[in-house]
C-alpha positions in Angstrom: 0.0 0.0 0.0 1.4 3.4 -1.0 1.7 6.5 1.1 -1.2 8.2 -0.7 -3.5 5.2 -0.2 -2.6 4.9 3.5 -3.1 8.6 4.1 -6.4 8.5 2.3 -7.5 5.6 4.5 -6.5 7.5 7.6 -8.4 10.6 6.5 -11.5 8.5 5.6 -11.3 6.7 9.0 -11.0 10.1 10.8 -14.0 11.6 8.9 -16.4 8.6 9.1 -15.1 6.8 12.2 -15.3 3.6 10.1 -12.9 1.5 8.1 -13.0 2.8 4.5 -12.3 1.0 1.2 -10.0 2.7 -1.3 -11.0 2.2 -4.9 -8.5 3.1 -7.8 -10.3 4.6 -10.8 -8.8 3.2 -14.0 -11.2 5.0 -16.4 -13.7 7.7 -16.0 -15.8 10.1 -18.2 -14.2 13.6 -18.4 -15.9 16.2 -16.3 -16.5 18.3 -19.4 -18.6 15.5 -20.9 -20.9 15.0 -17.9 -24.3 16.3 -16.9 -24.5 18.6 -13.9 -25.7 15.8 -11.5 -22.8 13.6 -12.6 -20.3 16.5 -12.4 -21.2 16.9 -8.7 -20.3 13.2 -8.0 -17.3 12.6 -10.3 -16.4 9.2 -8.9 -19.8 7.7 -9.4 -19.0 6.3 -12.8 -15.5 5.2 -12.0 -14.5 1.9 -13.6 
């Protein structure tokens, strides 16, 4: 696990008081090609 991943887990744990899962996004639709509701949740369509 890299430094960024471990720091992300620490921040997520601090914010939610729960164990969080880290998901690596390999491919996503560019923000300029999204509707407003999808723009506001950019990781929703993460593959």
